[in-house]
C-alpha positions in Angstrom: -22.3 -10.9 -0.8 -20.5 -8.2 -2.7 -20.4 -6.0 0.4 -18.7 -8.8 2.4 -16.2 -9.3 -0.4 -15.5 -5.5 -0.4 -14.8 -5.7 3.3 -12.4 -8.6 2.9 -10.5 -8.3 -0.4 -8.9 -4.9 -0.3 -8.3 -4.8 3.4 -6.9 -8.3 3.3 -4.5 -7.5 0.5 -3.4 -4.4 2.3 -2.8 -6.3 5.5 -0.8 -8.8 3.6 1.3 -6.1 1.9 2.1 -4.5 5.3 2.9 -7.9 6.9 5.0 -9.0 4.0 7.0 -5.7 4.0 7.6 -5.9 7.7 8.7 -9.5 7.7 10.6 -9.8 4.4 11.2 -6.1 3.3 9.5 -7.0 0.0 6.0 -6.6 -1.4 5.3 -9.4 -4.0 4.4 -8.4 -7.5 1.5 -10.8 -7.4 0.0 -8.8 -4.6 -0.1 -5.6 -6.8 -1.5 -7.7 -9.7 -4.2 -9.1 -7.4 -5.2 -5.6 -6.3 -5.6 -4.6 -10.0 -7.5 -7.8 -10.8 -9.8 -7.3 -7.8 -10.5 -3.7 -8.8 -11.5 -4.9 -12.2 -13.8 -7.5 -10.7 -15.5 -5.0 -8.4 -15.7 -2.3 -11.1 -17.4 -4.8 -13.4 -19.7 -6.1 -10.6 -21.0 -2.6 -9.8 -21.0 -1.5 -13.5 -18.7 1.5 -13.0 -18.8 3.5 -16.2 -15.9 3.0 -18.5 -14.8 6.6 -18.2 -14.6 6.3 -14.4 -12.6 3.1 -14.7 -10.3 4.9 -17.2 -9.7 7.7 -14.7 -8.9 5.2 -12.0 -6.4 3.5 -14.2 -4.9 6.9 -15.2 -4.5 7.7 -11.4 -2.6 4.4 -11.1 -0.4 5.2 -14.1 0.4 8.7 -12.8 1.4 7.3 -9.4 3.4 4.5 -11.0 5.4 6.9 -13.1 6.0 9.2 -10.2 6.9 6.4 -7.8 9.2 4.8 -10.3 11.1 8.0 -10.6 11.4 8.0 -6.8 12.5 4.3 -7.0 15.2 5.2 -9.7 16.4 7.9 -7.3 16.7 5.3 -4.5 14.1 7.0 -2.3 11.6 4.1 -2.2 11.5 0.4 -3.1 10.0 -1.0 -6.2 7.4 -2.9 -4.3 6.3 0.3 -2.6 6.0 2.0 -6.0 3.8 -0.8 -7.4 1.7 -1.0 -4.2 1.1 2.8 -4.3 0.1 2.6 -8.0 -2.3 -0.3 -7.5 -3.8 1.4 -4.5 -4.3 4.6 -6.6 -6.3 2.5 -9.1 -8.7 1.7 -6.2 -8.9 5.2 -4.9 -8.9 7.3 -8.1 -8.0 10.9 -8.5 -10.6 12.1 -6.0 -8.9 10.4 -3.1 -5.3 10.2 -4.2 -4.1 13.4 -2.6 -5.6 12.5 0.8 -4.0 9.0 0.5 -0.6 10.4 -0.3 -0.7 12.9 2.5 -1.7 10.2 5.1 0.9 7.8 3.7 3.6 10.5 4.0 2.6 11.3 7.6 2.4 7.7 8.6 5.7 7.0 6.8 7.4 9.8 8.7 6.2 8.4 12.0 7.2 4.9 11.0 10.6 6.0 9.9 11.3 7.9 13.1 10.1 4.9 15.2 12.3 2.5 13.3 15.3 4.8 13.5 14.8 5.1 17.3 14.3 1.4 17.5 17.7 0.9 15.8 19.4 2.9 18.5 18.4 0.3 21.1 20.1 -3.1 21.4 18.2 -6.1 20.0 16.6 -8.0 22.9 18.4 -11.3 23.6 15.2 -13.4 23.2 14.8 -11.9 19.6 18.3 -12.5 18.3 17.1 -15.5 16.2 14.2 -13.6 14.6 15.4 -12.9 11.1 12.8 -10.4 10.3 13.6 -8.3 13.4 17.3 -8.5 12.7 16.6 -7.3 9.2 14.5 -4.4 10.5 17.2 -3.4 13.0 19.9 -3.3 10.3 20.5 0.3 9.4 21.7 -0.8 5.9 18.1 -1.8 5.2 15.5 0.7 4.4 12.2 1.4 6.0 9.3 -1.0 5.3 7.2 1.8 3.8 4.5 -0.6 2.6 3.2 -0.5 6.2 2.5 3.2 5.9 1.1 2.8 2.4 -1.3 0.0 3.4 -2.3 1.9 6.6 -3.1 5.0 4.6 -5.1 3.0 2.1 -7.2 1.5 4.8 -8.0 4.9 6.3 -9.1 6.3 2.9 -10.8 3.2 1.5 -14.2 3.6 3.1 -14.4 7.1 1.5 -13.6 5.8 -2.0 -15.9 5.7 -5.1 -15.7 1.9 -5.3 -16.8 1.6 -1.7 -19.7 3.9 -2.2 -20.7 2.2 -5.4 -20.9 -1.2 -3.7 -22.5 -0.1 -0.5 -25.2 2.0 -2.2 
């Protein structure tokens, strides 16, 4: 049962984050809080040692501080900062560098794709699609939550919490 939940909860929340960012250019605070609560539940269920839980929380705090500095500089959105931090809690220090590298690469590809998309006219049949019009608008940023969620899903099967539940 725990294995099934592990396969559903984190991936489901990441998929929701990506879809929400694509469609609304926002990542709800409740989603980041749900990620933190779910980590706590899984950590308790598999009896992760307190020092390990503390290190995972420290990884999240470090990423939160770093990302909020990036948010203050106007480089990323606040939802992206909170999503990256909540994801860091799940992945811990042992997987955070890999996660950030994959997120950066995926974000670069996503950014180039959206910039190229914005050079093309919006198809007439899609003129009424608010989310696509928002994505096409160069005044709006890039829905980087898609890259953050995708990178998290790539790294997740290699994380400590995954290994703890599966073993």
